N, C-alpha and C positions, 0 to 999 in steps of 0.2 A: 607613308609606308608602316613605319614604328608603330605607330598608332593603330593601326587596321590588324595588325598579326595579332596581337593580345586577344581583341575583340572574337576574332576567327577560331582561335585557339579556345577561348571559354564557349562558345557556342559549338565547338565539337565536344567538349567535357561534358555537355549538357547532353546531350544525343541521348546518351544509353540511358540515362535516367527517364529522359522522354519517352523512350521506345517502352519501357516496362511499364508505362501506366496502363492499367486495366479500365476498359469501362465500367461503369457500375457506381455506387453510392457510397462513398467515404464518411467516415465519421467524424468527430471531433469539430463540428461545425463551426467552434468560436475560433478557431485559426483563420476564416474566413471574414471575420468581422474586422473592419479598420480601426485603427487606433490615431490618438492625436486629432483634436480637435480641427485642427489647421487643414489636415488632410482629409477628414471626414466632410468638412465643409465643401471643399474643393472636389467632389463627387467621389471620395477614398481615393484619390489620386496620390501618388506619391514614390512610384519607383525612380523618379527624378528629382523630386522637392522636398521629400520630407528632412525635417533637420530635426536635431537633438535626439532625445530619448525616441523619438518615431521613427528616424533611419532604421533602427535593426530591424523593425518589424518588416517595412517595406522594401528596403535593399540598404543591408547591413555597407555598405562600400560608401554611402554616402556620408558615414560617419568620419570618412577623412577630411571632408569640408570643415568639420567645426574648427573652428579657432580657439575656443573656450569651452572649458568644462561646465556642463549642466547638467541639471535633473529635472526630470517632469514628472508631475503627477497627474492622474487625470482620472475621470467617474462618468461612466457613460449610465444613462437609463436608457435600455433597450424598449422594444416592443414587450408587451404580454409581462413587465414586472422584472425583464431580466436584466441584469447589471453585470458592468466590466469595471475591475479595480485595476488602472497598469501606473507602472513606476520604470522609467526607463533614465540610464545614466549614462552619459557621454564624458570619454575623459580623453580628448586630444593628446598625443605625446609628438617628440620630433620628427619621427619617422613612420611611427604607428597610430592609429587611434583605436580605443577598444570602449566597450559598453556594457553594460549589467543592464537585465531588465525584467520586469516581474508584471504577471497578469494574470489575474484570478477572475472567472464570469459565473455567476451563479443564476441558477433557473429554480424559482420558490413556487411553491404550490404544487406540485405535480401529486396526482392524485393517485390511492393505491388503493389497490380493489385483488381481491383474491377469487373473488367470482362478480357476476354482475349483478348488480346491485344500483339502487338512487344514489345513496348515500357512500361515499369512500368509506372503508376502514380507517382512511389517515394523510395525511401528507407528507411530502419528503421534500429534498433539495437536492438538485445536481450541483456539482462542484467540478470546474475544469480550469485547468493551472496551465501555464506553460512560462519558464523561467530559465535563463540561460547567460551566456555572455558571447560578445560580440568584437572582432579584431578588422581591421582594415588597414591598408597600403596603398602605396602608389606602385601600379605596374610598371608606370613609363609616365613621361609627361603627358597630362592632361587624360590618364585614364586609371582608375581606382580600382581595388577588386576587394571584398570583405565578404566572412563569412560568420555564421553563428551557430554556436553549439547549444541545444537548447533542451530542458526536461522537460517532461510531458507527464500530466496527471490526470485522470477522470474517476470520480465516483458517483454512482446512480444507487440510490438506496443503500445498500449492504454490500454491493458489488463496485470493484476499484481496479483500475487498471494501470500501469504506468509504461513510459516507453522515451525514446529520443527520438528530435529531429534536428537537421543540418540544414542551413540554410545559406545560397550562395548568390552574390551579387555583383555587378560589374555597372559602372560609370564613367560617362566619356564624353570629354570637350574636344573633339577632335579637332577643331578650325581653329587657326591663330587670325584669321582676318576678324580687322575691329568690328564689321558687321555681322558676323558669325559666333564669335566668340562666345557668347551666352547661348548658344544652342547646345542642350546636352542629350544625349541619351541614355536610358538605364534598362537593366535586365536584370531579373531574379527570379529563382528558383528556390521555392520554400518548403518546407516539410517532407523532405527526403529521411524517413527513418521507418521505424516500425512501433509499435504497440504489443503488451502481451497479451493476453484473453482479458478479456470483460466475461465474468463469469465463464462462458464456454465455446466465445466467439470474438477471435482476434479482431480487432478495429484498423482498418485502413485510413490513414492518412490524408486530409485531402492534400495533395499534392499541388501547388498553385505557380503556374510562369505569369511574372508580370512583366512587361516592357512598354515603354512609352518614349515620347521627346518633349523637353520643355524648353522655353525659352524667355528671357525676362528683356521686356521691351522699355527703355528709359524713356521717362518722362522729366525732360530737364527741368522746363518750364514750372514744374512745380515741386521739382527735387524729389521726384518720387518715381514707382516703377509700377509696371503692369505683368506679373509672373503668370504664364500659361502652359499648362500641363495636359497631354495627350495623352491616354494609357490604355492598354489592355491588359485583362485578365485574364487568363485562362484555366479552369479547374480540369486538369489531364483526364484522372479517372471518370468524370463526369461526360467529358469530351462538350463541355459548353464553355461560350466564351461572352466576357462581357465589357465593353467599351465605357469610356470616363472622360472627361475633361472637365478639368478645374481651370478655374481665374480668383485671382487675387490682387484686388488693389492695393500699393503699399505707399500709403502715405508718411513721407519722410520718416521711415522707420519705426512710427510709432502708432499708427491707426491703420487697422488693415481690415477691408470689407472683400468677402470670398461667397462663391458662389459654384455649383457644378453639376454636371447632368451625367447619369447613368444609365446603361443601356443594357436591354436584355432582362431585367428584373421584371415580376408580375406585382411586386406591390410597393415598389417607392421608385424614382427616376430625379428627383432633384435635391439639391442640398442647399442650405444656406450656411454664413456665419460670420465672425467677426473677431477681432482681436483689438488689443491695445497692448502698448510696451510703454515701460517708465522706468528709466536707470535698467537694472540688472533683472528685472521681473516682466514678463509677459503673459498676459491672461486671454485664452479663447474659446470661443463656444462657438459651437456645431449644432444644427437642428436638420433632421432629417424625418419630413413626413412620409407616413405609411399609408396606404387604401386600404379599402375594406376593411375599416372599423380597428386595424390593427394597435393605432395606435400611432405616436407620433415618438422619437429618437432624439434625445439632447446630449451632448457631451460637452463637458466643462475641464478645463485643463490649467494647470499654473507651471510655468518653464521660470526657473532661475537658473541665471549665468552667473560664471565666476570669473 
């Protein structure tokens, strides 16, 4: 019962934010993209399984799991030449864990026209930035809570806007039984905040609710494990939901093979990836094929553990 009460309280605190969500199209679409090559390869799951710098993005409560400080550096080539650079730092402490993150997404080659014409008057680039700090701590045995405070900025041609966002997350391992102790649940609400006006119109943040469960299946004969996560992503303003499943085969904590499935998207549904760890370094790669001639997305990441 002691473990159930904090979860119930957290859900109660989330309800006002969920009820305030309005149907319609939100802006700052880059906040919906996943980060972390490991999690992108696993179907963009992560509310239960994200590690190191990626934990701040999916569920800041997961920072409380980190035992060593780390820095994660990532580059993503999205479709249509869109790129994302992301840096996440995790700093565990005795009672609290902290994080710092910075991500910038660029959309190049946007054509500029004052009047309809065959040739554009020029091209420009859109810039979107999210940077902030994270903190996580244990609410009670087996239940962790975390939150982010982030600064948001977007620039389209000569117009720009800035604002703030708050993220809240909880991670729970409610069972002490040996067979169930690796079962974990996660819940996170992202992008609660506001932006000032871009030109003459205020941008609505894409409020996201992530939830899921994960389980680690040990494979003792190979000294390995199979990590599985099933999660949902609800875009509250758009009243849409996506389900994902991710699987990772961890061979002696040195070689990793990953794949995922995403539902509800028109142009993508599967993902693949791999990783390798040597000493304090881990390299990860994710590949997401898109249909309808959109191209493919590639993510590479390097994590350094201290």
